[in-house]
N, C-alpha and C positions, 0 to 999 in steps of 0.2 A: 895792402890787401888787394891790389889789382882792381880796385873799384868795385869789389863785391858789395852788394847791398842785400843782406840776408832778409830784410823785410820784404823784398820782392821775390824771394824764393818760394816754391810751392810749400804751402802749409802741410805739415805731416804729423801724424799721431805720435810718431816716435820721438818728436821733440819734447814731449811731456813725460817720456820715460826717463828713468835714471841712466847714468852713464854705463853701468854694468850691463844692462839689457842691450844697449846699442852696441857695445863692444862685443858682446856674445854674438849678436846678429852679424856684425862685421866679420868676426873670426870664422863663422860658419860659411859665409859667402866666399871669403878669401880662400878657404881650404877647398871649396868646390872647384874653383878655377884650377887649382893644382891637381886635384883628383881627375879632372877632365883631361889633363895632359899626361897622366900616367901611362896610357897605352903607346905614347909616342916614343920613337927612337930619337937620339940626340940630333940626327941629321934632319928630322922632320921639323924641328923648331925654327929653322931659318929660311924655309922656302916661301917664296912669293910668286904665285903663278899668274897673276894679273894685277893691275893697279888697284882693283877693289878688294883684293885679298891681302891680308896682313900676315906676316909670319907669326906662328904661335907665341914665340918669345916676345914679340912686340906687344901683343895683347897683355901678357903678364907684366911687362914693364910699364906700359901706358896706364893701366889701372892703378898701379902703385904711384906713378907720377901724379895722377889726379889727386890722391889723398895728400901727397907731399906738397903739391903746388897750392891747393886751395884750403888745406887745413893745417898741416904741420908748419909750413913756413909762416903763415900769418899768426898762428895761435900758440905754438909751443915755444916758450922762451928759450933762447940760445940754440935753437935747432940749426944743425949744419946739414945741408943737403948731402945725400950719399955720394954724388959725383957731380962736379961742376958742369958737365956737358949733357947730363941726362935731361935737363929742362929743354934742351934743343932737340935731342934725339927722339924723345918720347912725347912731345907735345903733338897732338893730332891736328887740330885746326883752330886753336884759340889764339887768334892774332893779338888779342889784348895781353896774353901771357908771354908774348915774345916770338922770335923766329922759330922755325921748325924744319926738321929734315923732311924732304919731299916724300909724300906718300908713295908714289910709284917706285921709290928707291929703297924702301924699307928692307927688301930682301937682299940688298947689297952689303948689309952690315954683318960681317962674321963676328965682330966684336961690338959690344961686350958679349961675353960668352953666356951660354945658358946658365952655367953655374953662377956667374956674377949676377944675372938677373934674379935668380932665386935668393941670393944673398941680399940683394936690394929689397926684395919683398919682405924678408925677415927683418931687415932694418926698419922699414916703414911700419910694419906691424908692431914691432917693439915700441917705437916712438908713439904710435897711436895709443897704445895701452898706457904709456907714461902720461900722455896728455889727459886721458880719462881719469887717471889717478891724481893728477896735480892741479885740477881746476880749482881756483880759489873762489870762483863765483858760479853758483848753480844757475843763476839767471843767464850768465853769458853762455853757458853750455846749452841751456834750453833754447835761448833766443837765436844764437848765432851758430854754434858749432853743430848741434844735433841736426838741424835741417841740412847742413852741408854733408854730414856723415851719411844721412839717409839718401841724399842725392848720389853720393859716391858709391854706396852699396848698390843702388839700382843701376847706376852706370856700369858697375862691374858685372851685374847680371846681364845687361845688354851685351857686354863683351864676351861673356860665356857663350851666348848664342852665336855671336860672330865667330868665336873661336872654333866651334864645331862646324859652322858653315864653311869656314875657310879651310879647315882640315879636310872636309869632304872634297872641296875643289882641288886641293893639293894632291890628295890620293887619287882622285878621278883623272887627273892629268898624267899620272904615272902609268905607263902601259902595263905595269905589273899588277895594277888594281889592288893596292894593299888594303888589308882589312884593319879598320880602326878598332872595332870590337865585335866579336861574334854576339849576335843578339839572342841571348838565352831566354828572354822574356816572351818571345813570340814563337808560334809554331812555324813549320816549314812553309815558305811562301810558294804558292803555286798559282798558275792562272786558273781563274774560276769563272763560272757563269754568273753574270750580274743578275741579282734577284730583287734588289730594291727598286721599286718604281719611283719616279719623280712625283712628289706631291707639292702642292702650292698652299702656302699659308697667307691668308688675307689680313691686311692691316688697314684700318679705316683712316680716311683723311682727317686732319685736325692739327692742332698746335701741340708740339712736343718740346720737352726740355732736352737739349743736347749739351754735352760738356760735363765735366766732373762735378759731382755733388757729394759733399761729405767733408770730413776733417782729417782723413788719412792722407797718405802721400799721393801726389800726382805730379806730372810734368807741367811746366808752364803752358805748353801748347794745348792742354786739355781745358784751359780756362780762358775767359769766364764762361760759365754756362749761360745759355741763352735760348730763347724760343725760336723754333723753326716751324714753318707750316709745310706739311707734307700732303700731297695728293694720295689717295688710296693706292696701295701697291700690293703685290704678292711677292713673297720670297720663297725660293726653292727649299725643300725639306732637306736636301743633301748637297754636299759639295760635288762639283763635277769630278768624275772618276777617270782613272786611266782608260777604262773601257769606253766611256763617253768620248774622251778626247781622241782615242784611237779611231773612232768612227769618223771624226773630223779629218784626221790625217788621210784615212783611206778614201774619203770623199774628195780628196784633192784640195783640202783647205789651204794648204801652203802654196797653192798654185793659182788661186783665184783672187785677184786684187780687189774685187768688189766687197770683200769682207774686212778689208784691212784699212786702218788709218794710213794716210800717206807716209808718215814717218815710220810706221810699223812695216809697211810694204818695202820701203827702202832698206830698213834694218834687216829684214829676213833675207833680202837679196844680197846685201853686202856681206852678211855674216854666214850665209849659206844654211840658215835654219830650216830644218825639215821635220823637227820633232822637239819635244821639251829637252832641256839640258840634261845630259847624262843618259839619254835613251840611245840605244843602238839596236839595229835590226840584223839578225844573223842570216846565214845563207838559207836556213830552213824557214825564213820569214817570221820566226819568233822574235819577240821584243824583250830586251833585257835593259836594266839600268843600274847605275852605280849607286850604292847605298853606303852608309857607314859600316855596314857588315860585308862590304865587297859587292861584286857583281851578282845580281839576282834577277830571276825572271820577273816580269812585271805582273803584279796582281791586278786584275781588271777591276776589282771592287774597291781598291784603295784610292784615295783622292789623288788626282793628278797634281804633280809638284814640280817646282823649278820651271815655271812658265812666266813669261814677262807680262806686263800689262797689255802690250800689243797683242799677244797671243790670246789672253783671256778675253779681250774685247772682240777679237776676230771670231773666236768660237761663239761668243754670245750672239753676234750678228748672224752667223751661220745657223745657229739653233733657233733664230727668230725671237730672241729675248734681249736682255741687256744686263749689265752689271748693276748692283745696287749702289746707291749713293752712300757716303759714310754716315749720314744722318739716318737713313733708313736702316742700315745695319745696326747702328747704336740703339735705336728705338727697340728693335727686336732683342738685342743682347741684354738690355737692361731688365728684361722680363725673365731672364734665364740665369741659373747659377753659373759661376765661373768654374766649370769642371770639364775635364776632357783628357786627351792624350798630350801630356806635357813632358818636359825633361824629367820630371819626377817619376813618370811611368816607366822610364828605362827602355822604351822601344827605339827611340832615336829615329823614328820613321813614321810617316802617316799610316794609319790603319783604317780598316773598313768601318763604316757607320754602324752604330748599335741598332739601327732600323727602328727608331722610335718615331712613329708617324704623327704623334700628338703635337710635336713642336719641331722646329728646325734642328737638325742634328749637327753636331761638331761645330757649333758657333765659335767655341773656344778650343784652341789647340789644333793639332795635326798640321795645318798649313795657315800661313798668313793669307788673308783673303783680300784680293784686289777689289777696290771700289772704283767707281767712275769719277770720284771727287779729286780735284787737284788739291795739293797740300797748301793751304792758305791760312792766314790768321782768322780766328774767331772775332766777331764784333767786339771792339774795345780792348782787344789784346794788346798788351805792352810787354815786351821781353824784359827780364831782369836787367839791372844795370851791370856793367862790367863784363868780365870774361864769361861768367855763367850765362849771360844773355846770349852768347854765341851757341849755346847747346842745341837750341831748336830753331830760334827765330830766323836766323840768317839763311836757312835752307828752304824757306817758303816760296820757292819758285822752281818750276820745271820738275816737280816731283808729284807722284800720285800716292794717295793714302791707302794703307792696308790696315786691316783690323783683325783682332782675335787671337793672335799668338800662334805658335806652332809647336810641333812635337819636340823642339829643343828649347822652348821658352820655359822658364820657371813659373809655376802656377802663381806663387805669391808676388810675382812681378806684374801681373796682368789685371785688367779690369775692363768694363764695357766702354769706358771713355778713352782708353789708351789709343793714341794715334801713332802708327808707324808710317814711314814714308820712304820710297825709293824712286829712282828714275824709271820711266816706263819701259826701258829696255833691260832692266836688271832681272836676272833669273837665277843667280847662284844662291839666293836665299830660298828658304822653304816656303815658296809662294804658290798659292792655288787660287781658287775662286768658286763662287756659287752664282746662280742666275737670279734675276729679278724680272718683273714685268709690271707694266701699268695695269691697273684693274680694267 
């Protein structure tokens, strides 16, 4: 069992459900991964445009490998892996599970074919159903297998988001600017005049609980919950918009080192950044950007997207404010419902704020929000034993925390305590930010 200790896995409500409910949830999520790939041509499945991007067919295979490696091999009697080399080709970073094909070289694999990957998925799905039907012990299902199933389901939802993010990068790299899907859920995007004014919401100093509270699913990095003391602070009512950020660009923000962290300044110089990823300025000085619906003019009201931590931090300094800490963000988010523009909405792009001035807008959905907090363990945190312990714990260095989910996150995958993390120079994800300030 590769040293898996299911007692150390995140507790989840689904572990108390019967197998049929879990298999139903599993099937729905698995089908969504394939639905997201339906607009692709066969050639799109194998492209890798940079080391952080994985080919779409790799995502489809790796999520299947996860169920095979951590559930079918240990628990289904007589299970025969689909292919003896897949454990090597589709392992991502689980050193405990064995060697792996190097991440930057995933795009070099023309074989296995896309058809073979889909056959692999059918094979794994069929065996998972057999496992659910053949369990001799309800206790073993509840205590050992159900928590792993729930983890695998949420793992696949993470890869669905990565899948769309990577497809966008793949299409944006192509000078033909292919369209993934025409967005029929939104009206024509035009440049508009910004009408919403920035408001500030005050939160008093005191002791607050941070971290997951409850008996549903969570990742290990969300625990244990603990007390933090916060000084009083204000949080912006809205996300920083394209129009806001354009003002920073036009004021020479990318040319003034006083606003930038040292690493950020070196990064923008080395990479030649002059605007967010996917932005381009035309000869008439209009700004356009790549979306999953192709090239579109920038809507000034929409949240700025595809910016790095360095860019978010530089803008905040230029504006005379700062980014919130992850604890500040969570304290606010726990007072609000988890609703917003998610993958479920069908827009696949950040949209303008609903302009509700009574509380911070767009806390959930639209864009992952950079915080000023480095990704580190909570007090008394212990990663699970074995390979599953590599899921989060070993990345707690040189990463920054993001919160809230994005327009391509599934709503039922998110919660106020959810901690995402990326390196400070990453910007191919749907990342944006809002401002904070000390009282």
